[in-house]
N, C-alpha and C positions, 0 to 999 in steps of 0.2 A: 713804768717798766715792770716786767713780770719777774717775780722771784723764782729762780730755777729750782730751789730746794723744795718749795711748795708751789708747783706749777699753777694750780687753780683750786680755790676753795669756794664754797657757796656764796659767802659774802662778796668775794671779789667778782665772781661771775655775775651776781646780781647788779653790782656797780657797773660792770662793763656793759650790761644790756641797756642800761638807762642813762648813764652819765658820761662814760669815758669816750675820749676821741680815739677809739680803736675800732678796727673791723671785728665784728662778732656775728657769726652766722652759725646756723645749725643745719646739717645736711643729713639725709637719710642714707640707707645702704646703697642706693643707686646714685648717690652724689647730687641729689636734687635739694635745693634750699627750701627748708621748711620754716625757718625763722631767721630774721635779720634785725640788727639794732639800727637805731636812728643814724648813727655815723656811717654805717654801710650804705644805707639808702641815699644819704647825702653825697657820699663819695661817688657812687655809681650814677646818681641823678635818675634813679629808677627803682622800682620795687623788685628786688631779686626773687621774691617768693615764687616757688613753683618752677624756677629755672635751674638747669644743671649748673653747678658751680663752674665746671670747665668752660661753659659758654661765657662766663663773666671774666675769665682770666685770659690774658694775652699770652699764648703759648708760643714763644719764639722758636723752640726746637721741635714743636709738633709731635711730642712724644709723652705728654703729661697724662698720667693716669691717677686721678684723685683718689680712687678707691684703694690703691695699693701704696699710698704714701704712709710712712710711719706715723701712728696716731698715739704717741706716748705723752704728748703735751710738752715735751722737752726739745725734740728735734726741730730745728729752724729751717724753713724753706723760703728762699727768696723768690717771690712770685709777683707778677704785675697784673693789676686790674685795669680793664678798659673803663676810663672815667667818662663823665658826661661831656667833657671837652674833647672826647675821642683821642685822648693822650694816655699812654700807660702810666699808672701810678704804682711804683714799686713798694711792696710791703714785705715785712718779715713775718712769715706765717707759721703758726703751730696748729697741730691737729690733736684733739683729745677725744678718744672713743668713750662714749657713755651709753652702754647698752646697745640698742640698735640705731643710735644717733651718734653723730660726730660733731663736736664743736670746732669751729674754725675761728681762730683768733689771729688778727693781723695788726702789727704796729708800723707806723710810718716814722722811721728814724731820720729826722731832718738833717742831722749832721752827717750821717752816713750817705744819705741821698746826695747831699751837696758834694761830698768827697767823690762819689761816683760821677756826678756831673762834671767836676773838674777833670777827673780821669778821662772821661769821654771826650771833653774838649781838647785835652792834651793829646789823646790818641788820634783825634780827627786832624789836629794840626800836623802831627808827625806823618799821618797818611797823606795829607796834602803836599808836604815837603817831598815825600817819597814819590808821589805822582809826578811832581814837577821834575825831579831827578830822572824818573823813568822816561818822561817825554824828551828830556834833553839827550839822554843816552840813545833813545830811538832815533832822534834826529841825527846824532853823530853816526850811528850805524848805517842809516840810509845814505849819508854823505860818503862814508867809507865804502859802502857797497857800490855806489855809483862810480867812485874812483877805481875800484877793482874791476868793474865792468868795462870802463874806458881803457884801463891798462890791458885787460885781456883782448879787447877788440883791436887795439893798436898793435900788440905783440903778434896776434894771430894774422892780422892783415900784412904785417911786414914779413912774416915767415912764408906766406902763401906763394909769393912770386918766386923766390929762390927754389922752393920745393917743386914748383911747377917746371922750372928750368931743369932741375935734376931729372925729373920724370921724362921730360922731352929728350934730353941728351941720352938717357939710358934706352929709351925707345928707339932713337935713331941708331945707336950702336948695335942694338939687338937686331934691327931690321937690315942695316946696310953692311955691318961687319961680322955678321954671324958666322960666315964661312971661314973667316980668318981667326976667330976667337977660339982659344983653348976651352975645353969643356968647363974647367974650373972658373975661368973668367966669365963665361956665359952664365954660369950659375950665380956668380957674384953680382953680375948686372941684373939678373932676374930678381935677386934679393933686394938690390938697391931700388929697383922699380917698384917692387911690392911694398917695401917699407915706406917709400916716398908716397905711394898711393894712400896707405893707411894714415900717414901723418897729415896729408892734405885733407883727408876726410875728417880727421880729428880737429884740424884747424877750422874747417868749415862749420863743424858742429859747435866749436867754441865761439865762433863769430855769431852763430845763430842763438846760442843760449845766452850770451852776454847781451845781445840786442833785445831778446825777449825779456830778460830780467830787468833791463833798463827801461822797459815799457816802450820799446821801439818796434814792436812787431806790427807791421802794417799789412793789411790785406787788400788786395785788389779784387773785390767780389764781383762776379759776373754770373749771369745764368749760364749753366753748362749741363752737359750730359756726362754722367759718371761712367757710362759703358765704354767709350773710347779710352778713357784714362785707365780703366781696369785692363782692357785688352792690351794697351801699350805697355803697362807695367809688367804683365805676365809675359808678353813677348820679349821685353828687355831682359828678363831674368831667365828665359829658357836656356841660353848658353851656360849660365852659371849653374843651373840645375843639371844640365846635361853633363857637366864635368864630374858630377857626383852620381850620374845615371839615375836622376830623380824623375818622377812622373809629376809634372806640374800642370794642373788642370784649372780651368775657369768655368764656373757655373753661373749663368745669368738668368734672372726671372722674367725679364722683359727686354724689349728692343731699346728702350730708352729709360734712363734713371735721372730725372730732372733734379738738379740741385743748384744752389747759388754759392759759389765757392771761389777761392783763389786757386786756380788750377795748378799752378806751380807748387804751392804749399801742400795741397792734397796729393799731388804726384810724389812729393818728398815723403809723405806719410806712407803711401802704398809701397814705395821703394824700400823704405826702412823695414816694414813688416815682412815683405817678401825676402829681403836680404837676410833678416834674422831667421826666418823659417828655414832657409837653405843652410845657413851657418850651423844651426843647432840640430838639424835632422841628420840621421845617419845615411851612409852611402846606400843608394837604391830606394830611398823613402818616397812616399807619395805625399805631395803637398797640394792642397785644394784652396782655391779662392772662391768663396760662396757669397753671392749677393742676394739679399732678401728684401722684400717690401713689407712694411707694417703700415698702420693707419696714417702715421704722421712722419715717418722717417725711413731712410734707407740704411740697412745694416750690411756691412761687409765683414766676413770672417775669413781670416787666413789660418788654415788648419795644418799643423805640422805633425811630425812623428818624432819630435825631440824628447828630451827628458821631462818636459813639463815644468811647472813652477811650484816650488815648495810652498805650502800654505803660509808659513811664517814669513815668506818673502813677498807675498802678494802686495802688501801695503807699501813696499819699497820699490815696486816694479817701475813706476813712472816718475821716480825722483832722479835728479841729475847726479852724476858721478857715483852711482851705485853699481857695484859689481856683485852679481848674484853667483850662486854656486854652480849653475849650469855651465857646461863647457862646450866650445865649438867642436865640430867633428872633423874638420879638414884643415886645421892650422890657420883658419881665418882669424882676423882680429876684430875686436869690438871696442868702440870708444866709450861705451857706457852712458852716452848722452842721447842716443837716438830716440828711445821711448819717451824720455822727458820732453824732448822737442815735439814729438808727435802729440803728446798730451796738451801742450801749450797751444799748438796749432788747432787741434780739435776744439778746445775750449773757446778759442777766439772765433771759431765758426759756429758756436752754440751747439756743438756736437759732443760726442762722448767717445771714450776709449776704455776698454777693460779686457781682462783675460780670464779664461776658465781652463781648467785641466780636463782633457778627455778621459772618460772612464777607462778606456783601453790603452791609454798612454798618449803622450804628446799634449799639445795645448792648442787652444783657439784664441786668437787675438781679434777682438771685435772693434770696429769703428762704426759710429752712427752719425748720420747727417740729416738735418731736416729736409723733407721733401719740398721742392719748389712748386707752389701751386700755379699751374698754368691757366691763363685766362682763355 
């Protein structure tokens, strides 16, 4: 052991060079080894002469700078050498500046190393126990999530039929008894019909998201043409756009856009994006559906003149049950699930969905699908 009151004297250093079982090396101002004792060469199983000291040390934190370590001969640094067995050997190192050279003295404290080994084994055991607990909790969470999805599915399914009946009865009364209804009663029936429609949409979305999260999203993939689907979606939403005096246009780059898709699911995506564009754009706005061809995919953009998406909300856009700051412009209602469902459907098709803000206001919602290579 080294005496802290007299860190190094000539006799002691001479003893260390030739006889002691300690690491002793000399490095120059660049940190290159210029001299090494027998124990150092034995420990490293190589001659360290002419090599940077840093190359001999296992730097776990990757920030070791030998030249800037305190070299007063008293400060202890716990460092590890790479030994001949390719295993790190921890030493307690001191550095002593002598002119333009620095002595490097290292001791192997067997008792402290053994304590460290026991501590490492104990830490590893605790980590293994925590890992087992984590696996168990993850399994419990998966089971609870499956129960939650089953409950949502059953509850939503049981609610759908009575809501459908309420909508049917309100439609019938509005159609056949409209002349005999007082204005206030007709307004109540319209509200009942509107709220029932929204609740039915919410239930359908809940059924979709619970099935998707339970891993039950099944696609019936068939070769198809995206052009008729786009035309149908735009045509279907023309009356909704007309109520807000909007100009809804479709731009196609070709007569056919071949894809392999589940047509019903992609129709659901297109309907959701168009419905959102109408809901969040102001009265008299212009909405465009633009299809483009790239080398390996078909991209469709729905361009609106709404408020756009705040940058901090972009990452939340396609997550379920997220309500963003943008507000509808015509008292329409939104379930907050549509974009999350679209994202899952596009991912299952090996496609993509994303959004960008227009420089002059509004947003562009993009979907991309792989092109079907025709033989």
